C-alpha positions in Angstrom: 26.1 -2.3 9.2 24.1 -5.5 9.9 25.7 -5.7 13.3 24.6 -2.1 14.1 21.0 -2.9 13.1 21.0 -6.1 15.1 22.1 -4.1 18.2 19.3 -1.6 17.7 16.7 -4.4 17.3 18.1 -6.2 20.3 17.7 -3.1 22.3 14.1 -2.8 21.1 13.3 -6.3 22.2 14.8 -5.7 25.6 12.5 -2.6 25.9 9.5 -4.7 24.9 10.3 -7.4 27.5 10.7 -4.7 30.2 7.3 -3.2 29.2 5.7 -6.7 29.4 7.2 -7.4 32.8 6.0 -4.1 34.3 2.5 -5.0 33.0 -0.1 -3.4 30.7 -1.5 -1.2 33.4 1.8 0.4 34.0 2.1 1.0 30.3 -1.3 2.7 30.2 -0.5 5.0 33.1 3.1 5.9 32.5 3.8 5.9 28.8 5.6 9.2 29.1 8.2 7.4 31.3 9.2 5.3 28.3 11.8 6.5 25.8 10.0 7.2 22.5 12.9 5.7 20.6 12.4 2.3 22.2 8.6 2.5 21.9 8.9 3.2 18.2 11.3 0.4 17.6 8.9 -2.0 19.1 6.7 -1.5 16.1 9.4 -3.2 14.0 9.2 -6.4 16.1 6.6 -8.2 14.0 6.6 -11.2 16.3 4.1 -9.4 18.5 1.6 -6.5 18.2 2.8 -3.2 19.6 0.6 -2.4 22.6 1.7 1.2 22.5 0.5 2.9 19.4 2.9 5.7 18.2 1.5 8.7 16.4 3.0 10.9 13.7 1.5 14.2 12.3 3.7 16.7 10.5 3.2 20.2 9.1 5.3 22.7 7.2 6.6 25.4 9.6 6.7 29.1 8.8 10.3 29.4 9.9 12.5 27.4 7.6 16.1 27.7 8.9 18.1 28.7 11.9 17.1 29.1 15.6 13.4 29.8 14.9 13.1 26.6 12.7 14.7 24.5 15.4 12.4 26.0 18.1 9.3 25.4 15.9 10.2 21.7 15.6 10.8 21.4 19.3 7.5 23.1 20.2 5.5 20.9 17.8 7.1 17.7 19.3 6.6 18.8 22.9 3.1 20.2 22.4 1.5 17.4 20.4 3.3 14.4 22.0 4.0 12.9 18.6 6.5 10.1 18.7 9.4 11.3 16.5 10.9 14.5 15.2 10.3 14.9 11.5 12.7 17.6 10.2 10.9 19.3 7.4 12.7 19.6 4.1 12.8 23.3 3.3 15.7 23.7 0.9 14.9 26.1 -1.9 16.9 25.3 -5.1 18.1 27.7 -7.8 15.5 28.1 -10.6 16.3 27.0 -14.1 14.3 27.9 -17.2 13.5 24.9 -19.4 12.2 25.6 -23.0 13.6 22.6 -24.9 15.0 19.1 -24.1 18.5 20.4 -24.5 17.9 22.7 -21.5 17.8 19.8 -19.0 21.6 19.8 -19.0 21.4 23.3 -17.4 20.4 21.7 -14.1 23.4 21.4 -11.9 24.2 19.5 -8.7 23.3 21.2 -5.4 26.5 22.3 -3.8 27.5 21.3 -0.2 27.2 25.0 0.8 23.6 25.1 -0.3 22.8 22.2 2.0 24.4 23.7 5.1 21.3 25.5 6.5 19.2 22.4 6.2 21.8 20.2 7.7 22.3 22.7 10.5 18.6 22.3 11.5 19.1 18.5 11.7 22.2 18.9 13.8 20.6 21.3 16.3 17.5 19.2 16.7 19.7 16.1 17.3 21.5 18.0 20.0 18.2 19.0 21.7 16.0 15.9 21.3 18.0 12.8 20.2 17.9 11.3 23.7 14.1 11.5 23.6 13.1 10.5 20.1 14.3 9.6 16.6 15.3 12.5 14.4 13.8 11.7 11.0 14.3 14.3 8.2 12.1 14.3 5.1 13.8 13.8 1.8 11.9 14.7 -1.4 12.3 12.6 -4.5 14.5 13.6 -7.5 11.3 14.3 -9.5 9.9 16.5 -6.8 13.1 18.5 -6.6 13.1 19.0 -10.4 9.6 20.3 -10.1 10.8 22.9 -7.6 13.8 23.8 -9.8 12.1 24.1 -13.2 10.6 27.3 -14.6 8.5 26.9 -17.7 8.1 30.2 -19.6 4.5 31.3 -20.0 3.1 28.6 -17.7 1.4 29.5 -14.5 1.8 27.6 -11.2 -1.6 25.9 -11.6 -0.7 24.2 -14.8 3.1 23.9 -14.3 3.2 20.3 -13.0 1.2 18.8 -15.8 3.1 20.8 -18.4 6.4 19.7 -16.9 5.4 16.0 -16.9 4.2 16.3 -20.5 7.6 17.8 -21.4 9.4 14.9 -19.7 7.2 12.3 -21.5 8.0 13.8 -24.9 11.8 13.0 -24.5 12.5 10.8 -21.5 16.1 10.3 -22.4 16.8 14.0 -22.3 15.9 14.4 -18.7 18.1 11.7 -17.4 21.2 13.9 -16.8 19.1 16.2 -14.6 17.7 13.3 -12.7 21.2 11.9 -12.2 22.7 15.1 -10.8 19.7 15.8 -8.5 19.8 12.2 -7.2 23.4 12.4 -6.3 22.8 15.8 -4.6 20.0 14.2 -2.5 22.3 11.2 -1.7 24.9 13.7 -0.4 22.2 15.3 1.8 21.2 11.9 3.2 24.7 11.0 4.1 25.5 14.4 5.7 22.2 14.5 7.6 23.1 11.1 9.0 26.4 12.4 10.2 24.6 15.4 11.7 22.5 13.2 13.9 19.6 11.9 11.8 18.4 8.4 12.9 16.7 7.7 9.6 14.7 9.3 6.9 11.1 9.9 5.7 11.8 9.2 2.0 9.1 10.7 -0.2 8.6 9.0 -3.6 6.6 10.7 -6.3 5.6 9.9 -9.9 4.2 6.4 -9.5 0.5 7.4 -9.6 -1.7 6.8 -12.6 -1.9 10.6 -13.4 1.9 11.2 -13.4 4.2 8.4 -14.8 2.5 5.3 -13.4 3.5 2.0 -15.1 6.2 1.4 -17.6 7.6 4.9 -17.8 7.8 5.1 -14.0 9.7 1.8 -13.8 12.1 2.7 -16.6 12.7 6.4 -16.1 11.8 7.6 -12.6 12.2 4.5 -10.4 16.0 3.9 -11.0 16.8 7.4 -9.6 14.0 7.5 -7.1 14.8 4.2 -5.4 18.5 5.1 -4.9 17.4 7.4 -2.0 15.7 4.6 -0.2 18.7 2.3 -0.8 21.2 4.7 0.6 19.0 5.5 3.6 18.6 1.8 4.3 22.4 1.3 4.0 23.3 3.9 6.6 20.4 4.4 9.0 18.3 2.0 11.2 14.8 3.5 10.9 13.4 4.7 7.6 9.9 5.4 6.4 8.9 4.9 2.7 6.3 7.6 2.0 4.6 7.0 -1.4 3.2 10.5 -2.2 0.0 10.7 -4.1 1.0 14.0 -5.8 -2.5 14.8 -6.8 -3.1 11.6 -8.7 -4.5 8.1 -8.0 -2.9 4.7 -7.7 -3.7 1.3 -9.2 -2.8 -2.2 -8.1 0.1 -2.2 -10.5 1.5 1.2 -9.4 1.5 0.0 -5.7 3.3 -3.1 -6.8 6.1 -1.0 -8.3 7.0 0.1 -4.8 7.0 -3.2 -2.9 10.7 -3.9 -3.5 11.8 -0.5 -2.1 13.5 -0.8 1.3 12.1 0.9 4.4 11.3 0.0 8.0 7.8 1.3 7.7 5.5 2.2 4.8 3.2 5.2 4.4 1.0 5.1 1.3 -2.1 7.0 0.1 -4.5 4.1 0.3 -7.4 6.5 0.2 -6.4 7.4 -3.4 -6.5 3.8 -4.6 -8.3 4.0 -8.0 -11.7 2.4 -8.1 -11.7 1.2 -4.5 -10.1 1.8 -1.1 -7.6 -0.4 0.7 -7.4 -1.2 4.3 -4.2 -0.7 6.4 -4.1 -4.5 6.9 -4.0 -5.0 3.1 -1.2 -2.4 2.8 0.8 -4.3 5.5 0.2 -7.6 3.7 1.3 -6.1 0.4 4.5 -4.5 1.6 5.2 -7.1 4.3 6.1 -4.5 6.9 4.5 -2.2 9.5 2.3 0.6 8.3 2.1 4.3 9.1 -1.2 6.0 8.3 -4.9 5.4 8.6 -6.1 9.0 8.3 -6.7 11.3 5.4 -4.8 14.6 5.9 -8.0 16.6 6.1 -10.0 14.1 8.1 -11.8 14.7 11.5 -8.4 15.5 13.1 -8.7 18.8 11.1 -12.4 19.3 10.4 -14.0 17.8 13.4 -14.2 18.0 17.2 -11.9 16.0 19.5 -14.7 13.5 20.1 -15.4 13.1 16.4 -11.6 12.6 15.8 -11.5 10.0 18.5 -14.5 8.2 16.9 -12.7 8.1 13.6 -9.5 6.8 15.2 -11.5 4.1 17.1 -12.6 2.7 13.7 -9.1 2.8 12.3 -7.5 1.1 15.3 -10.1 -1.6 15.5 -9.1 -2.7 12.0 -5.4 -1.8 12.0 -2.6 -4.3 11.5 -0.7 -5.6 14.5 2.3 -3.4 13.9 1.1 0.1 13.3 1.8 3.8 13.7 -1.2 6.1 13.4 -0.8 9.0 11.1 -2.1 10.7 7.9 -1.4 10.1 4.3 0.7 13.3 4.1 1.4 16.5 5.9 -1.7 17.9 7.7 -2.8 21.5 7.3 -0.5 24.1 8.9 -3.3 25.6 10.9 -4.2 22.3 12.6 -4.9 22.7 16.4 -1.9 21.4 18.3 -3.8 21.1 21.6 -6.6 19.0 20.0 -3.9 16.8 18.4 -2.2 16.4 21.8 -5.3 15.1 23.4 -5.9 12.7 20.5 -2.3 11.5 20.5 -2.5 10.8 24.3 -5.7 8.9 23.6 -4.1 6.8 20.8 -0.9 5.9 22.8 -2.8 3.7 25.2 -5.7 2.7 23.0 -4.7 -0.9 22.6 -4.5 -1.3 26.4 -7.7 0.6 27.3 -9.7 -1.1 24.6 -8.7 -4.7 25.1 -11.6 -7.0 24.9 
């Protein structure tokens, strides 16, 4: 595996040298001539800043599976000019009613047949776009999947999540069998998606915020299962993103520290939700010692403002961004975001470090 990763990184360095040889002006004028796979890999070369700034924005598509889902992903990639194909995780698990700690044992593993439609979308997108860009499926955490599976009698959707977490906290040992079977099901999906053509994974971790399980309970109960997904992705794929999902809560310095030992090529964290103060992208890069994806809140000016307002917001982010950086949001942006405005912004960002050199 190490040899494979070395080959990928060597290829990246070669692409960087070619770009430098052709000159910064050529990069600014002809970025579409470069393979997005190579350009994204340049971000991982921390011996030099990436002149080309990749961009990632994702939404949840109306069509979940089959031909329409594949076409939705392709249209988004082509229209917005984002730099990799994020395959949305749309698997809908069977519901299980939980009334007591003993009910956790009712949660069964996801069968291979149940994963087939999701894996099929990955396979078809790899056939269509793998030569142009990385195929990066999202993978939800074991905790997030349990949240999707569980039905709590008499509890509405608004209050479900908090009630579920309260139930888990009352008897943490009881939920471990459910976390184990769900974790192994997600590991199966990661391995099969890789075989189907995925280049890496957008691993979404949940539960570490102060309002969920942050602190000792996260480390002892949630993290041992949660981290397995990042470990497996790191073992089998060359390019993975660690996405620390805020899940409606806030983070502290200690809760961010609980994630620094997770593997992942790039980190995406909700630094806007840092309790008591905000962090900078440079501080995030220093903490995790790797490139950062982010900079924007999901409902920032890219959604609420004009193109010029969005550019002004991006200008401030890029002026202060770490050397190795991918512009994006803390999480999925709203589904009704304007793809044409995003395209104009993405094109602006791609050459920003060339056009704004001092």
